[in-house]
N, C-alpha and C positions, 0 to 999 in steps of 0.2 A: 628491346624487351626479350626476355628469355622465352623459349618455347613453353616452359612450364607455366610461366606467368600468363602468356597469351592464351594457352589452353584453359587455365583456371578462369580467366576472364570470360571466355566463351561459355564454359560450364556454369559460371555464376549468372550470366545473362539468361541462359536457358532455364536455370532454376528459378530465377526471379520472375521471368515471364509467366511461369506456371504457378507462382506463389507457393513453392515447395519448401522455402527456407525453414518454416516452422517444424517440418518433419525431419530436417537434416541436422539433428544433434550429432556430436561425435559418436555417441553410443549407437544411434540408429544407423549412421553411415558405416560404422565398423561391422555391424551385423549384416548390412547389405553387402559389404565387401566380402564377407565370409561366404555368403550365398553365391556371389559372382565367381569367387575363386573356386568354389565347389563345381560350378557349371563349367569352368575351364578344365578342371581335373577330369570331369566326366568324359570329355572328348578323348582322353588318353587311357581311360579305364579299359583294362584287358588287352591293350595293344602290346605287342612286343617292343623291345627297345628299337629295333629296326623300323617297325611300322610307325612308331612315334616320331621318327626322324624323316619319314617320307610320306607326308600327308598329301592326299589329292587336293586339287584346287578348291573344291567345295568345302572339304573339312578344314583346310587352311584358312579359308574365309571365315568359317564359323569360329575357329580358334582366335583369329584376329579380332572378331567382334567381342569375344569374352575377355581378351586381354584389354581391349579398349574399355570395357565396363569396369574391370578391376582398376585400371588407371584412373578412370573417372572418379570412382569412390576414394581412391588414395588422394587424389588432388583435392577433393572436397574436404576430407578429414584434415589434411595438412593445412588447407586454407582456414578452416574453422579454428584450428589450434595455433596458427601462426608459425608453422614449421616449414622451413626451407628444405624441400626434398633433396636437391643436389648436395647442400651443405650437410644434411643429416646422413646421407649415404656416404659421403667422403669421411665424415667422423666415424661412422660405423666400420668402414674399411680399415681405419687405423686400429680400432679395437679388435677387429678380426685378425689383423696381422699379429697382434700380441697373443690372442687366444690360439691361433693356428700358425705357429712358426714353421717355416719351410722345412727345417730339419726333421720335424715330427709329423707334419701334415702331408708332405709330398707323397702322392700316390696312396694316401691313406684316407678312408672315408669315415673314420671314427670321429665322434664328437670330441671336442677339446677336453672335456673332463675325463675322457677315457685314456688320455695319454699318461695319466698318473699311474695307471695299472701296469705300465711297461717298465 
């Protein structure tokens, strides 16, 4: 069993035990995901690039908790919609390879639609 499937099963059991399924529509889960992503971002707000790469143990633990929350909601949404996350990520990387060809994107932080300006 994949780790994604195993984790999804754990999350689904947790949710079922609390009878939360009725609250977990894709819409509600996406909104909760946005909140959790914002909580993750909050840990990095106002840090320098260097500080963001060198978190102390307490801050790193807090960031890990937020990452876990984000993953939790991603897995719930994917499960609700029947999306295989690894397959979707691989397919998206193929699309990204087309949008961001190495010759134009290497060392360049511009969005793909800005390449047309060059």
